[in-house]
N, C-alpha and C positions, 0 to 999 in steps of 0.2 A: 600297325598292320595286324590283320586278323590272325595270321599264323603266329606272329610274335606273341600275341596275347594268350595263345593257347599253351605257352610254355609254363612249366612249374618252376618258379624262381628258386634258385639255389644260391644262398648267400655265402660268401667267403667270410673268414673270421673278421676281416677288415670291415666288410659290409655290416656284419652283426654289431660290431663295435659302434659304428656310426649310428645305427638305428637305436641301439641301447642308450647311447648318450642323449638322443632326442627324447626317448620315451620317459626318461626319469625326470625331465624338466617340469616344473610346475606350470600350470595352465597359463599364468600371466606371462611367463617367459616364453612359452611356446608361441603366443601371439606375436611376440616381438621377433621371433626367429623363423618366420615363414620362409624367408630366403634360404636359411640354412637347411630347412626341411626339404625345400625344392632341390637344392644342390646335392644333398645326401641321396635323394631318390634318383637324381640324374646319374650320380656316380654308380649307384646300384645297377641301373639299367645299362650303363656303358660297360661296366665290368661283365655283366651277364652276356651282353651282345658279343664281347670279345671271346668269351668262353665257347660260344655256340656258332662261331663263324657266320655271323649274319643270321639268316633265317633257316639255316640248316640245323638239324637236331637228330639225335639218335632215336630210333623207333618212330620216325615221322609218320609211317603208314599204319601204325597201330590205331585201330578204331575207324580207319578209312576203308578197310577191306574186311571181309568176313573170313579171310585166310591170313596166315602168317607169310607175308611176301618174302621175307628173308629165308624162310624154310624152303619155299619153292625154288629159289635161286640155288641154295646149297644142295638141294636134292638133285639138281641137274648137273651142277658144276663138279661136285666132289667125285662121282663115279666117272665122269668124262675125263678128268685129269688123270685118274688111275689108268685109263685106257690110252690116253693121248697126252703125255707129259708136256708136249710143246704148247699146250693151251696156256700154261702159267706164264711163260715169258711172252707169249703173244698178247695176252690181256694186260700184262704189266706195260708193255710197249704201247698198246692201244690207249690205255688211260693216260700215259705220259704225252703221247702225241695229240690226244684230244685236249687235255687241260692246258697245254702250252700254246695252243692256237685259239685265241679268243675265249679261253676259259673252259671249264668242264661242262660242256653243253651238248655233248654227243654229236657235234657238227661233223666229226670224222665219219659218222655212220651214213650220212646222206649220200645217195647216189646222184650222179650227174656228170655231164661231159667235162665240167670244169670245177667239180667239187674237190674238197680236200683229199679225197681218196686218190685223185689223179696226180697229186703233187709228187715229185720224185722221192722224197723221204718216206712217203706213205705207200708206195707201190708194193712193198714187201710186207706191209702190215697184214696180219692174219687174225682170224677169230670172229669175223663178221657173222658167220653162220651160227657161231655159238651164242652170240648176243641175240640173234633172231630167234633161236630156239627158246631161250629164257624169256624173252619178251612175249612170244606167242603163248607160252604156258601161263604167264601172269595175266595177259589180256583175257584169256579164257576164264579165269577165276575172278578177276577184278579189273574189268575193262575201263580204260580211260583215266586211270589214276596214277600209275607208276611211270615215271619218266625213263627214257632210254639212258639219260645221263646217270641216273641212279643205278640202273641195271649194270652199266659198265663198272661202277665203283663196287657194288655188291659182288658181282661175279669175279672181279679181280681179287677181292678179299678172300673169297672162298677158294679160289685157285691157289693163292699163297698158302692158305691153311692146309689144303690138300697136298701141298709140296713140302710139308713139315716146317712151314714158316710161322705157324701159330695163328689162331683165330683172334681177331680184334674187332672191336665195335667200329662201325662207320656211321657217319652222319648222312642223312638223306633229306630230301626236300628240294632237290634241284629240278629245274625245268629245262626243256629241250630248246636248243637254238633254232633259228629260222634261216640262217645263212651259212653256207659252206662254200668257200672259194679257195682254189689251189693257190691263188696269189697271196693268201693270208698265211700260208705255211712257211715259216722261217725257223727251222729247228737246228740246234747245234749239231754239227757233224762229229764223226769219230776222231778227227784230228784237231778239234777245237782246243785252244789253250785253256789252262786252268783259270787264268784271269778272265777270259771272255766267257767261259762257262759260268763262272761265279757271278759275273755281271748279269747274265741272262736269267739265272735262277733268282738272284736277288731282286730283279725287276718284277718277278712274279710273287714277291713276298716270301720267298723261301731262302733260309739262311745258308751260309756256306757249309755248315756242319750237316744240315739236312740234305743238301746237294750230295754230299759224300754218302750219306745213308741211302738215298734214292738210287744212286749209281750202283749201289750194292745189289740192285735188281739184276745186274749182270752175273750174279751167281748162278742164274739159270739161262738157258737159251744158247743160240749159236750166232755166229756172224760169218759173212762171206769173205773169202780171201781178198777180193778186190778192195775191201775197206781197210786192209792193213798190209797188203803185199809190199808197199814201199818200205815198210819197216824191215822187211826180210832181205831186200836186195839193193835198194837205192834210197836210203833215208836222207831226206832233205837234199837230194841230188849229189850225195857224196860218193855214190857208187858202192857204198858199204851198208851193212845192216845197222839198225838202230843200236848204238852201244848200250842203251839202257835195258835191252832185252837179254835175258839169260841165254848164253850161246846154245845150250842143249835144247831149249825151247825153240830157238830160231831154226836149228837143224831139223827138228821134228816138224815144224810148221812148213818148212821148205819142201818136205816130202809130200805134204798135203796140198801145198800151193806152189807147184812148179812155175818158174818165172815165165815160161813160154806157153803155159797151158791156156787153152781157150775155154776150159770148163771152170766155172766159178764155184769151187767147192766151199763147204762150210766147216767150221771148227767150233768147239765149245768156247764160250767166253770165259768160263771158269775152268782152268786147266788142271784143277785138282784131280788126281787119280789118272791122268793121261799117261801114255807110255813114256813121256819125257819127265814124269813127276815121280819123286820118291817120297812125297809128303803124306800120302794117305790114299783112301779109297775114293772112287769116282763120286763126285757130288754135283754133277752138272744138272741133275733134275731135282736138287734139293735146295730150298731157300735157307742158306746158312752163311756163316762168316768166312767160308773157305776162299771166296773171291779176294778178300782182303789179305789173307795169308799169301796168296799167290802173287799179288802185286808187290807186297813187301819184299818178296824174293825175286823181283824183276821178271815175273811171269805173266804180266798183263799182255793181252792180245791187242786191244785197241790202244792207240796212242794216249787218249784221254784217261783211260783206266790206269795205265802205268804212271802217267804224270801225277795222278792223285797221291801216289805214295812217295813222290819226290819233291813236290812243291811245298814251300814253307806255309802256304795258306791251308793246306789240307793234310800234310803228312802226319801231323800229331793225331788227328782224328782217325786216320787210317790205322796207325799203329795201335791206338787204343782198342779199336774194334777187332783188329786182327788177333790180339792176344788176350782179350777179355773172354769170359764165358760166352758161348753162343747165344744164350738168352739175352745178353746185353745188346747184341746186334739186332735180334728179333724185335725187342722193345723199341729201339731207336728207329728201325725200319718201318714198323707199323705206325708209329707216331708220325713219321715223315710222310707216309702214304695218306694218312688222314689230312695232313696239311696240303698235300698235292691236290686232294679231292675237293678242297675249298677254294681253289684258285678261280677268281673271276666268275663265280657261279651266277646263274639266273635263278631267281626265286619269286615267290608270290605270284603276281600277275604277269611277270616277264616271260617271254617265250611261249611255249605250249607243252602239252603232254601228247607226244606223237602216238598215233595208232600203230604205225609201222616205223621202225627205227630208220628205215631207208628213205623215207619221204616225209615232208611236212604235211600237215593236214589240209592244206589248200592248194 
């Protein structure tokens, strides 16, 4: 494929060893080992393809535009996050909801009476106007080249960086999907079990450990009382609170989420620095490992969040991240985000490059 041939090959030590062992053979032996040469070259290409997640690569747009596309994105997102911190959790959620439904193809952005936007799990997704703003700026400088799928990934990366989560390189080269159906949306809910959540993530090629790192995105953002109120009053129809929730946190959350209230209030997913917490300063707008510290001390708000710290499949990873230096989490989180961005992508001649992220080109 044309895009693949544009790559600069990077050989691992194993690949260099294979090529070296071939190059030192006398010509007579080389003629007899054509199959070995072909096999070695195939191994090089296979290894390279695995490193680059198919046809994605870092700096895909270099040379395709007369401007630095990634600088355009960061130039918009960074100041916006400073003014509106909610953008970071909104874009993190958007990327997750996009990638877990038919892959990272920006299908979540398409308008329509039965599009993914209309599915119940997506009704509270925000940030569409932010993506529109970035896409419009790029189209003005480099029309018809940059996909909406890549805009989501780049914008999310810059939002994380602006929230003290560190900057990381992302791969680009995605194409935009042509189909968006609410019936395709089947996302894990806040009460999903660890076993089922693990199975869902594994089906997307994401390991259990990376699932734990990605759910660390709950270090920013809020959730509605309706999504966890059962844990406060009638957990599993027992008529009692969830025994895995710290009593002081349960008391605080009941004040925010009265049982008979008709208003669906919000609370921070990361309870670090809340009035019920004595562990430290507020960190709900900062991408850090505070979330893991909270769930270790039974201060998870969502059922799945708390379960991560208790289940045998995930508790060791949670404990490691919670008590390691913050940079350890940031590295793991960034790596997991790159893997999320490579789920079932469209590349090469697949899909299209939309002119507007809200509609296909036809």
